[in-house]
C-alpha positions as CSV (number, residue, x, y, z in Angstrom):
1,X,46.2,14.3,-135.1
2,X,46.2,14.4,-139.0
3,X,48.9,12.3,-140.6
4,X,50.3,15.4,-142.3
5,X,53.7,15.7,-143.9
6,X,55.2,18.7,-145.3
7,X,57.6,18.5,-148.2
8,X,59.8,21.3,-149.4
9,X,61.3,20.8,-152.9
10,X,63.2,23.1,-155.4
11,X,66.4,23.2,-157.5
12,X,69.8,23.3,-156.0
13,X,70.7,26.8,-154.5
14,X,67.1,27.7,-154.0
15,X,67.2,27.9,-150.1
16,X,65.4,24.7,-149.1
17,X,67.6,24.0,-146.2
18,X,67.1,27.5,-144.4
19,X,63.3,27.3,-145.1
20,X,63.1,24.0,-143.7
21,X,64.9,24.8,-140.7
22,X,62.9,28.0,-140.1
23,X,59.8,26.0,-140.4
24,X,60.9,23.0,-138.1
25,X,61.8,25.5,-135.5
26,X,58.5,27.1,-135.6
27,X,56.8,23.6,-135.5
28,X,59.1,22.1,-133.1
29,X,59.7,19.2,-135.2
30,X,62.5,17.3,-137.3
31,X,63.7,17.2,-140.8
32,X,64.2,14.3,-143.3
33,X,66.7,15.0,-145.9
34,X,65.6,14.0,-149.3
35,X,69.1,14.3,-151.0
36,X,70.9,11.3,-152.5
37,X,74.4,12.5,-151.8
38,X,74.0,14.1,-148.3
39,X,73.3,10.8,-146.9
40,X,77.0,10.0,-147.4
41,X,79.8,10.7,-145.0
42,X,82.6,12.9,-146.1
43,X,80.6,14.7,-148.9
44,X,80.1,18.0,-146.9
45,X,81.2,21.0,-148.9
46,X,80.3,19.8,-152.3
47,X,76.7,18.7,-151.4
48,X,76.1,21.9,-149.5
49,X,75.2,19.8,-146.4
50,X,73.6,21.9,-143.6
51,X,76.3,23.6,-141.5
52,X,76.9,22.4,-137.8
53,X,75.1,25.2,-136.3
54,X,72.0,24.5,-138.6
55,X,72.1,20.8,-137.6
56,X,72.2,22.0,-134.0
57,X,69.1,24.1,-134.3
58,X,67.0,21.1,-135.8
59,X,67.4,17.5,-135.8
60,X,68.0,16.2,-139.3
61,X,67.6,12.4,-140.5
62,X,69.3,10.7,-143.4
63,X,72.4,12.8,-143.4
64,X,76.0,11.5,-142.9
65,X,74.5,7.9,-142.5
66,X,76.5,5.8,-144.9
67,X,80.1,5.3,-146.0
68,X,80.9,6.2,-149.6
69,X,81.3,2.6,-150.8
70,X,77.8,1.5,-149.3
71,X,74.9,1.4,-151.9
72,X,71.8,3.4,-151.2
73,X,68.9,3.8,-153.4
74,X,65.4,5.1,-153.8
75,X,63.8,1.9,-152.7
76,X,65.6,2.1,-149.3
77,X,64.9,5.8,-149.0
78,X,61.3,5.2,-149.3
79,X,61.4,2.5,-146.5
80,X,63.7,4.5,-144.2
81,X,61.5,7.8,-144.6
82,X,58.3,6.1,-143.8
83,X,59.8,4.5,-140.8
84,X,61.0,8.1,-139.6
85,X,57.8,9.7,-140.5
86,X,55.7,7.2,-138.6
87,X,58.0,7.7,-135.4
88,X,57.7,11.5,-135.6
89,X,53.8,11.2,-136.0
90,X,53.7,8.9,-133.0
91,X,55.4,12.0,-131.1
92,X,52.7,14.4,-132.5
93,X,55.2,16.1,-134.5
94,X,54.7,17.2,-138.2
95,X,57.6,15.6,-140.3
96,X,59.3,18.0,-142.7
97,X,61.0,16.5,-145.8
98,X,63.4,18.7,-147.6
99,X,65.4,17.9,-150.8
100,X,66.0,18.3,-154.3
101,X,66.1,14.6,-155.4
102,X,63.0,14.4,-157.5
103,X,62.9,10.6,-157.7
104,X,63.2,10.3,-154.0
105,X,60.4,12.6,-153.3
106,X,58.3,11.0,-155.9
107,X,58.9,7.6,-154.4
108,X,58.1,8.7,-150.9
109,X,54.9,10.6,-151.9
110,X,53.6,7.9,-154.5
111,X,55.4,4.8,-153.7
112,X,58.3,3.1,-155.3
113,X,56.5,0.6,-157.1
114,X,54.7,3.1,-159.1
115,X,57.8,5.3,-159.6
116,X,60.6,3.4,-161.3
117,X,61.7,6.1,-163.4
118,X,64.8,6.5,-165.5
119,X,68.4,7.5,-164.5
120,X,69.7,9.2,-167.8
121,X,73.4,9.2,-166.6
122,X,73.4,5.6,-165.8
123,X,71.6,4.8,-169.1
124,X,74.3,6.6,-170.9
125,X,77.0,4.5,-169.0
126,X,75.1,1.3,-170.2
127,X,75.0,2.5,-173.8
128,X,78.8,3.2,-173.7
129,X,79.4,-0.3,-172.4
130,X,77.2,-1.9,-175.0
131,X,79.0,-0.1,-177.7
132,X,82.5,-1.0,-176.3
133,X,81.7,-4.7,-175.0
134,X,78.5,-5.8,-176.8
135,X,75.1,-7.2,-175.9
136,X,76.5,-10.1,-174.1
137,X,78.3,-8.1,-171.6
138,X,75.2,-6.4,-170.5
139,X,73.3,-9.7,-170.5
140,X,76.0,-11.1,-168.2
141,X,75.8,-8.0,-166.0
142,X,72.1,-8.8,-165.5
143,X,72.6,-12.4,-164.6
144,X,74.8,-11.3,-161.8
145,X,72.0,-9.2,-160.2
146,X,68.8,-10.5,-161.4
147,X,69.0,-14.1,-162.9
148,X,65.3,-14.5,-162.9
149,X,64.6,-11.7,-165.4
150,X,67.8,-12.7,-167.4
151,X,66.4,-16.0,-168.0
152,X,63.5,-14.7,-169.8
153,X,65.5,-12.6,-172.2
154,X,68.2,-13.2,-174.7
155,X,71.4,-11.1,-175.4
156,X,69.9,-9.3,-178.4
157,X,67.1,-8.0,-176.2
158,X,69.5,-5.2,-175.2
159,X,66.8,-2.5,-174.5
160,X,64.9,-4.8,-172.0
161,X,68.4,-5.8,-170.4
162,X,69.3,-2.2,-170.1
163,X,66.0,-1.3,-168.4
164,X,66.2,-4.2,-166.0
165,X,69.7,-3.2,-165.1
166,X,68.5,0.4,-164.6
167,X,65.6,-0.7,-162.3
168,X,68.1,-2.7,-160.1
169,X,70.5,0.3,-160.1
170,X,67.7,2.7,-158.9
171,X,66.2,0.3,-156.4
172,X,68.2,-2.6,-155.4
173,X,65.4,-4.8,-156.4
174,X,64.9,-7.1,-159.6
175,X,62.5,-5.6,-162.2
176,X,60.1,-8.6,-162.0
177,X,59.1,-7.5,-158.5
178,X,57.7,-4.2,-160.1
179,X,56.0,-6.0,-162.8
180,X,53.7,-7.6,-160.3
181,X,50.6,-5.7,-159.1
182,X,51.3,-3.7,-155.9
183,X,49.7,-1.0,-154.1
184,X,51.2,0.8,-151.2
185,X,48.8,1.1,-148.1
186,X,50.0,4.5,-146.6
187,X,47.6,7.0,-145.2
188,X,49.5,10.2,-145.2
189,X,48.7,13.7,-146.4
190,X,51.8,14.8,-148.2
191,X,51.6,18.8,-148.6
192,X,54.3,19.8,-151.1
193,X,55.9,23.3,-151.4
194,X,58.2,24.4,-154.0
195,X,60.8,27.3,-154.1
196,X,60.8,28.8,-157.6
197,X,63.4,31.4,-158.7
198,X,63.8,33.4,-162.0
199,X,66.5,31.5,-164.1
200,X,69.1,34.4,-163.9
201,X,68.8,34.8,-160.2
202,X,69.0,31.1,-159.5
203,X,72.1,30.8,-161.8
204,X,73.6,33.8,-159.8
205,X,72.9,31.9,-156.6
206,X,74.8,28.8,-158.2
207,X,77.7,30.9,-159.3
208,X,78.0,32.2,-155.8
209,X,77.8,29.0,-154.1
210,X,80.3,27.3,-156.2
211,X,82.9,30.1,-155.4
212,X,82.0,29.7,-151.8
213,X,82.6,26.0,-152.1
214,X,86.2,26.6,-153.6
215,X,86.9,29.2,-150.9
216,X,85.6,26.8,-148.2
217,X,88.1,24.0,-149.2
218,X,86.2,21.7,-151.7
219,X,89.7,20.8,-153.2
220,X,91.0,19.8,-149.9
221,X,87.8,17.9,-149.2
222,X,88.2,15.8,-152.4
223,X,92.0,15.3,-151.8
224,X,91.2,13.9,-148.4
225,X,88.5,11.5,-149.6
226,X,90.9,10.0,-152.1
227,X,93.7,10.0,-149.5
228,X,91.4,7.6,-147.4
229,X,91.7,5.1,-150.3
230,X,88.3,5.6,-151.9
231,X,88.1,4.8,-155.5
232,X,87.0,7.7,-157.9
233,X,84.9,5.2,-159.5
234,X,82.4,5.0,-156.5
235,X,79.0,6.2,-157.5
236,X,78.9,8.4,-154.7
237,X,81.6,10.4,-156.2
238,X,80.0,10.5,-159.6
239,X,78.5,13.9,-158.2
240,X,78.7,17.3,-159.8
241,X,81.6,19.2,-157.7
242,X,83.5,16.0,-157.0
243,X,84.0,14.6,-160.4
244,X,85.4,17.8,-161.9
245,X,87.8,18.3,-158.9
246,X,88.9,14.7,-159.4
247,X,89.7,15.5,-163.1
248,X,91.6,18.6,-161.9
249,X,93.7,16.7,-159.3
250,X,94.5,14.2,-162.0
251,X,96.0,16.9,-164.0
252,X,93.6,16.8,-166.8
253,X,92.3,20.4,-166.5
254,X,93.3,23.4,-164.7
255,X,91.5,24.4,-161.5
256,X,89.7,27.4,-163.3
257,X,88.2,24.9,-166.0
258,X,87.0,22.6,-163.3
259,X,85.3,25.5,-161.5
260,X,83.7,26.5,-164.7
261,X,82.5,22.9,-165.5
262,X,81.0,22.6,-161.8
263,X,79.1,25.9,-162.4
264,X,77.7,24.7,-165.9
265,X,76.9,21.2,-164.7
266,X,75.1,22.6,-161.5
267,X,73.2,24.8,-163.8
268,X,72.2,22.0,-166.0
269,X,71.3,19.8,-162.9
270,X,69.0,22.6,-161.5
271,X,67.3,22.9,-165.0
272,X,66.6,19.1,-164.9
273,X,65.4,19.3,-161.4
274,X,62.8,22.0,-162.3
275,X,61.7,20.2,-165.4
276,X,60.9,17.3,-163.0
277,X,59.2,19.0,-160.4
278,X,57.1,21.1,-162.7
279,X,55.5,17.8,-163.9
280,X,54.0,17.4,-160.3
281,X,50.7,19.2,-160.0
282,X,50.6,18.8,-156.3
283,X,53.2,21.2,-155.6
284,X,52.3,24.6,-154.3
285,X,54.9,27.2,-155.6
286,X,56.5,30.2,-154.0
287,X,58.2,32.9,-156.3
288,X,61.6,33.7,-154.5
289,X,64.1,36.5,-154.8
290,X,66.9,38.0,-152.7
291,X,64.4,40.3,-151.0
292,X,62.2,37.4,-149.6
293,X,63.9,35.7,-146.5
294,X,63.6,31.9,-145.7
295,X,61.7,33.0,-142.5
296,X,59.0,35.0,-144.8
297,X,58.4,31.8,-146.8
298,X,58.1,29.7,-143.8
299,X,55.7,32.0,-142.3
300,X,53.6,31.8,-145.5
301,X,53.6,28.1,-145.4
302,X,52.5,28.2,-141.6
303,X,49.5,30.5,-142.7
304,X,48.4,27.9,-145.2
305,X,48.3,24.9,-142.5
């Protein structure tokens, strides 16, 4: 049997979950989630986690695996996904990877040692800390997590320090490991399909989903998370949908404004996702609209196999 892996990507609200489930049912296989937030417990409504009935139809991996305070990164995702893929292939099943976390997808298909990209949000956080606390603060932070790299730098090398901190944040590994020659030996045929929507249609999908999230209890979901004692500063909660509702719950903005911000920030996130995926030449794109069902797209994928 070929060591084939199907990958379905696209921006948020593009219908990846339903296409993946339809395809998996046809192939009698299982799905690996490539979503950096669905892997956490309790983040259900705000991450559009597959519904209970959808999870009952097809087995999903890497959903609801970790507590909110646990660290999970792209390096661990690569390792975990490859282990699941090999297990499924040993059962003569074609693994299906579904998700919109571009860095996770790229790490899986190309290898994390070739894929230590940037995290713009985290980079901005570091810049703010540097302006507030100075170069020495960042240097001391690096010494805590990667003393070997720090020993080769000075506090005034703040750009190199920030990059080293960013790499550790993304991968959980020191930057010097990635500066050594490394080539991953994985013989897999990743076949990538993308779901492409016209911008106005995608934005309409986003508007509808956010309204549904509010109707389905997103505010109560966030309240319950905070009531469990989780800090609002956790990286897992630095997520579109959750951070805006937390701001509302702290009486900084009205709910209407929080909903507006969720919609705006989701649109911006979708735009960044498409910019990322369009840089990948290996993706075969399907043009989508409201008249094309997930089952029809799955059927087209099956015909290409």
